[in-house]
FIVEX-870896 format. One record per residue: residue in three letters; x, y negated, z negated of N, C-alpha, C, O in turn. Coordinates in steps of 0.02 Angstrom, whole numbers, padded with zeros to 5 digits, always signed. Layout:
FIVEX-870896
ALAXYZXYZXYZXYZ ...
end
This chain:
FIVEX-870896
GLN+01580+01592+00234+01591+01595+00307+01519+01575+00322+01507+01531+00362 ASP+01471+01608+00290+01395+01584+00305+01385+01511+00293+01356+01475+00334 HIS+01408+01491+00240+01393+01413+00210+01410+01373+00265+01369+01332+00287 SER+01479+01381+00296+01508+01335+00345+01472+01340+00412+01476+01290+00448 ILE+01437+01390+00435+01398+01389+00493+01330+01365+00484+01294+01342+00528 MET+01314+01374+00413+01245+01338+00402+01256+01262+00396+01210+01231+00422 SER+01297+01229+00372+01324+01160+00364+01323+01141+00437+01282+01100+00458 ASP+01368+01170+00474+01358+01154+00545+01300+01135+00584+01291+01082+00614 ASN+01254+01193+00581+01184+01195+00610+01138+01145+00578+01085+01134+00607 LYS+01153+01108+00513+01107+01065+00484+01119+01005+00530+01176+00991+00549 LYS+01063+00968+00547+01046+00907+00582+01078+00852+00545+01058+00837+00490 LYS+01135+00818+00577+01150+00751+00554+01097+00704+00552+01052+00717+00592 ARG+01087+00653+00518+01029+00614+00518+01046+00551+00573+01095+00516+00561 VAL+01012+00540+00623+01027+00496+00681+00979+00437+00672+00917+00444+00670 PHE+01009+00381+00666+00966+00320+00657+00944+00299+00728+00983+00306+00774 ARG+00880+00272+00738+00872+00241+00796+00905+00183+00816+00914+00141+00772 LYS+00926+00171+00879+00965+00109+00899+00935+00043+00903+00912+00037+00960 PHE+00925-00009+00868+00890-00069+00878+00889-00100+00947+00942-00118+00973 THR+00836-00105+00975+00831-00144+01035+00792-00206+01036+00740-00205+01002 PHE+00803-00254+01064+00744-00307+01078+00738-00331+01147+00772-00371+01180 ARG+00672-00288+01166+00656-00299+01244+00711-00266+01288+00722-00288+01344 GLY+00747-00213+01263+00782-00171+01314+00859-00184+01301+00906-00154+01326 ILE+00859-00232+01261+00932-00255+01246+00965-00243+01173+00948-00273+01122 ASP+01011-00200+01177+01034-00177+01103+01067-00226+01063+01097-00267+01097 LEU+01072-00236+00998+01088-00280+00950+01165-00314+00969+01178-00374+00962 GLU+01206-00269+00991+01269-00297+01016+01267-00350+01059+01293-00405+01047 GLN+01234-00334+01112+01231-00376+01184+01186-00442+01161+01196-00500+01179 LEU+01136-00420+01118+01094-00486+01101+01121-00533+01064+01093-00588+01063 LEU+01175-00522+01028+01214-00568+00993+01251-00619+01034+01262-00678+01020 ASP+01271-00577+01100+01303-00616+01148+01270-00659+01204+01296-00701+01240 VAL+01206-00637+01200+01170-00673+01258+01164-00749+01246+01155-00771+01189 ASN+01170-00785+01293+01164-00870+01299+01091-00880+01272+01048-00838+01260 HIS+01090-00947+01267+01016-00980+01249+00961-00976+01306+00900-00973+01295 GLU+00986-00977+01358+00931-00978+01421+00907-00901+01419+00847-00886+01413 GLU+00952-00858+01424+00934-00791+01435+00900-00766+01374+00858-00722+01384 LEU+00906-00782+01326+00865-00775+01251+00808-00806+01256+00760-00775+01235 THR+00798-00863+01281+00728-00887+01298+00679-00859+01340+00617-00865+01335 GLN+00715-00826+01387+00677-00787+01441+00655-00716+01413+00612-00687+01446 LEU+00681-00685+01356+00666-00631+01322+00598-00650+01268+00552-00612+01255 MET+00606-00707+01247+00547-00718+01194+00484-00725+01216+00475-00729+01277 HIS+00436-00726+01179+00362-00727+01196+00349-00803+01222+00392-00847+01219 CYS+00286-00811+01247+00273-00869+01289+00278-00936+01245+00301-00987+01270 ARG+00251-00932+01167+00265-00974+01134+00319-01008+01120+00330-01069+01124 ALA+00362-00954+01100+00431-00963+01072+00470-00999+01139+00511-01044+01129 ARG+00453-00976+01209+00497-01000+01265+00485-01072+01270+00530-01112+01283 ARG+00414-01089+01259+00390-01168+01261+00425-01206+01223+00455-01255+01246 ARG+00428-01190+01153+00458-01216+01095+00544-01227+01116+00571-01282+01111 PHE+00569-01183+01133+00644-01180+01161+00658-01229+01212+00705-01269+01211 LYS+00612-01224+01258+00612-01261+01319+00605-01339+01318+00634-01376+01357 ARG+00563-01360+01267+00556-01421+01237+00615-01454+01192+00616-01514+01176 GLY+00658-01411+01176+00723-01427+01140+00723-01422+01066+00671-01433+01036 LEU+00774-01406+01037+00775-01396+00958+00775-01463+00928+00807-01506+00958 LYS+00747-01477+00881+00746-01543+00851+00803-01551+00788+00839-01504+00770 ARG+00805-01608+00763+00870-01604+00708+00857-01565+00659+00907-01535+00641 LYS+00798-01550+00621+00797-01517+00567+00817-01435+00578+00861-01408+00543 PRO+00785-01406+00624+00812-01341+00646+00881-01332+00665+00909-01280+00650 LEU+00913-01377+00696+00980-01362+00705+01022-01384+00640+01076-01355+00629 ASN+01004-01422+00607+01046-01423+00536+01034-01363+00496+01081-01334+00470 PHE+00970-01341+00488+00962-01269+00463+01020-01214+00479+01063-01189+00443 VAL+01003-01206+00551+01055-01157+00584+01129-01168+00563+01163-01120+00545 LYS+01156-01241+00565+01210-01248+00532+01230-01231+00467+01288-01212+00457 ARG+01190-01234+00424+01187-01214+00356+01190-01141+00357+01225-01113+00314 LEU+01160-01107+00399+01151-01032+00396+01229-01006+00418+01254-00954+00399 ARG+01259-01053+00461+01317-01028+00499+01373-01033+00435+01413-00988+00420 ALA+01364-01098+00403+01418-01107+00343+01411-01059+00289+01462-01043+00257 ALA+01347-01030+00273+01343-00989+00222+01370-00922+00232+01393-00889+00185 LYS+01367-00897+00301+01386-00840+00325+01466-00846+00324+01499-00795+00314 LYS+01494-00900+00331+01558-00904+00346+01602-00901+00268+01657-00872+00262 ASN+01569-00931+00221+01592-00934+00153+01588-00863+00113+01606-00856+00055 VAL+01561-00809+00156+01558-00741+00118+01614-00714+00110+01656-00728+00153 THR+01630-00676+00065+01682-00632+00050+01670-00559+00048+01628-00532+00011 GLY+01705-00530+00086+01698-00443+00094+01631-00426+00117+01603-00464+00157 GLN+01602-00373+00095+01537-00356+00120+01470-00386+00087+01416-00359+00099 ASP+01475-00447+00040+01419-00473+00006+01377-00499+00047+01394-00503+00106 LYS+01317-00521+00027+01268-00545+00066+01280-00619+00071+01315-00634+00023 PRO+01268-00670+00107+01284-00732+00108+01220-00766+00063+01164-00742+00054 GLU+01251-00834+00038+01221-00860-00008+01146-00877+00015+01141-00880+00077 ALA+01090-00889-00016+01027-00912+00014+01033-00976+00038+01076-01013+00013 VAL+00994-00996+00087+00985-01066+00111+00917-01085+00114+00882-01065+00161 LYS+00893-01125+00065+00823-01146+00055+00796-01182+00114+00832-01220+00147 THR+00729-01171+00128+00698-01218+00181+00622-01216+00184+00585-01171+00163 HIS+00608-01269+00211+00529-01280+00220+00510-01263+00280+00451-01271+00293 LEU+00551-01237+00329+00559-01242+00400+00497-01162+00416+00519-01118+00452 ARG+00445-01157+00395+00420-01095+00404+00393-01090+00483+00374-01034+00502 ASN+00392-01130+00517+00375-01127+00595+00438-01109+00633+00436-01098+00694 MET+00497-01104+00596+00564-01085+00643+00564-01015+00661+00555-00967+00622 ILE+00575-01013+00725+00576-00942+00757+00652-00915+00740+00705-00947+00743 ILE+00642-00851+00723+00715-00815+00706+00735-00805+00769+00698-00785+00814 VAL+00810-00821+00775+00849-00803+00834+00909-00759+00813+00930-00763+00755 PRO+00941-00713+00862+00994-00673+00834+01048-00691+00795+01075-00655+00753 GLU+01064-00753+00810+01117-00789+00768+01099-00769+00686+01141-00746+00648 MET+01032-00782+00670+01018-00781+00586+01016-00717+00566+01000-00704+00508 ILE+01031-00668+00608+01031-00600+00583+01084-00588+00514+01137-00619+00515 GLY+01070-00550+00464+01107-00544+00402+01098-00591+00360+01112-00576+00302 SER+01069-00669+00374+01068-00712+00334+01014-00705+00276+00962-00673+00286 VAL+01024-00731+00225+00963-00736+00173+00939-00812+00167+00977-00859+00154 VAL+00872-00818+00177+00831-00877+00177+00791-00885+00122+00760-00836+00101 GLY+00786-00939+00096+00731-00949+00041+00675-00989+00085+00687-01046+00105 VAL+00623-00961+00095+00565-00986+00134+00519-01013+00077+00508-00978+00028 TYR+00492-01074+00084+00454-01102+00040+00385-01090+00063+00370-01106+00120 ASN+00339-01062+00018+00265-01049+00023+00217-01104+00006+00157-01107+00017 GLY+00254-01143-00021+00199-01217-00055+00205-01206-00121+00177-01248-00156 LYS+00237-01158-00152+00252-01160-00236+00322-01132-00235+00360-01163-00273 VAL+00346-01087-00207+00412-01051-00226+00456-01033-00168+00427-01023-00115 PHE+00518-01028-00171+00552-01013-00117+00569-00931-00116+00610-00904-00153 ASN+00529-00899-00066+00536-00818-00076+00598-00810-00036+00609-00841+00016 GLN+00643-00763-00067+00703-00734-00022+00678-00690+00035+00635-00646+00032 VAL+00712-00708+00084+00709-00672+00140+00759-00642+00178+00782-00680+00220 GLU+00785-00580+00178+00840-00562+00210+00822-00550+00301+00777-00514+00323 ILE+00862-00584+00335+00845-00579+00411+00871-00510+00429+00925-00489+00409 LYS+00837-00483+00462+00847-00412+00492+00837-00410+00573+00792-00446+00594 PRO+00863-00384+00605+00867-00370+00682+00786-00373+00707+00768-00411+00752 GLN+00741-00330+00672+00678-00322+00689+00631-00386+00683+00577-00389+00711 MET+00653-00433+00647+00627-00502+00636+00640-00555+00691+00620-00613+00685 VAL+00683-00525+00756+00686-00588+00799+00621-00596+00833+00576-00554+00839 GLY+00621-00667+00857+00553-00688+00891+00489-00703+00840+00440-00735+00858 HIS+00496-00678+00781+00437-00702+00731+00461-00765+00702+00517-00789+00706 TYR+00404-00790+00668+00414-00860+00628+00443-00842+00553+00437-00785+00530 LEU+00472-00890+00522+00501-00878+00454+00443-00868+00413+00446-00828+00367 GLY+00378-00906+00425+00327-00909+00387+00292-00825+00377+00268-00800+00326 GLU+00298-00799+00432+00272-00733+00422+00296-00690+00373+00265-00638+00361 PHE+00346-00703+00344+00382-00654+00293+00376-00701+00218+00412-00682+00171 SER+00344-00744+00211+00336-00775+00146+00258-00795+00143+00235-00847+00166 ILE+00225-00750+00115+00148-00765+00105+00136-00825+00070+00169-00840+00020 SER+00085-00865+00097+00074-00932+00061+00008-00937+00020-00012-00987-00010 TYR-00023-00876+00023-00094-00872-00038-00080-00807-00056-00045-00767-00026 LYS-00117-00797-00118-00118-00727-00151-00177-00685-00117-00233-00707-00108 PRO-00160-00636-00104-00219-00591-00074-00275-00577-00134-00264-00569-00194 VAL-00336-00576-00100-00396-00576-00135-00389-00494-00170-00374-00444-00138 ARG-00402-00496-00226-00411-00440-00270-00476-00419-00289-00498-00434-00345 HIS-00515-00378-00241-00586-00371-00262-00586-00318-00318-00552-00267-00325 GLY-00634-00347-00356-00635-00296-00425-00722-00321-00450-00772-00329-00415 ARG-00713-00326-00511-00785-00345-00538-00806-00422-00533-00765-00467-00544 PRO-00876-00434-00514-00890-00498-00518-00889-00537-00578-00912-00513-00630 GLY-00862-00597-00577-00862-00637-00634-00924-00676-00659-00976-00659-00630 ILE-00929-00717-00698-00984-00749-00721-01010-00800-00663-00971-00832-00628 GLY-01079-00804-00657-01107-00845-00600-01112-00808-00534-01144-00833-00487 ALA-01085-00758-00530-01078-00711-00460-01150-00687-00435-01163-00675-00376 THR-01192-00680-00485-01257-00653-00472-01308-00691-00507-01293-00721-00558 ASN-01374-00692-00482-01432-00712-00508-01439-00693-00583-01455-00735-00625 SER-01426-00630-00597-01445-00593-00654-01389-00635-00709-01403-00646-00768 SER-01339-00651-00685-01294-00674-00731-01291-00734-00756-01248-00757-00794 ARG-01351-00769-00728-01354-00835-00749-01385-00838-00816-01364-00874-00862 PHE-01440-00794-00821-01478-00787-00886-01429-00773-00938-01389-00727-00930 ILE-01428-00809-00990-01389-00795-01049-01447-00812-01114-01478-00864-01122 PRO-01450-00754-01155-01500-00754-01197-01470-00810-01258-01411-00822-01270 LEU-01518-00832-01284-01502-00886-01340-01472-00855-01404-01429-00884-01438 LYS-01502-00785-01421-01475-00774-01483-01449-00700-01465-01420-00666-01508 
end
């Protein structure tokens, strides 16, 4: 009897509901293009106002096709792209994108928190500096190499 009371008293884990600028995820997916533009930051608003070009539109079409071909609860097939400057929109949530970093395509799964960011932010294009011991030629004393 005590165990049942204890289990009832245990708190269930409650996940925080995702919102983007005060709009929850379900409503965000239904928002039209103009309203979404007003929710974005200034640079993104300007970009959308100037119109989507052929390459980004083609990329979004390929993402839709990949999502449509999914069977069951699997993740969609990755769509490779060089469009690092593509702004993530709610329609892309759940897709898997291969973002080119200049060398390889890094797999990025689009999550709701990524809306409004650029694809390039999730595929680092440089190798972070590893500060360790200095190499040869780093200091004046290392220039002197004895003959014997």
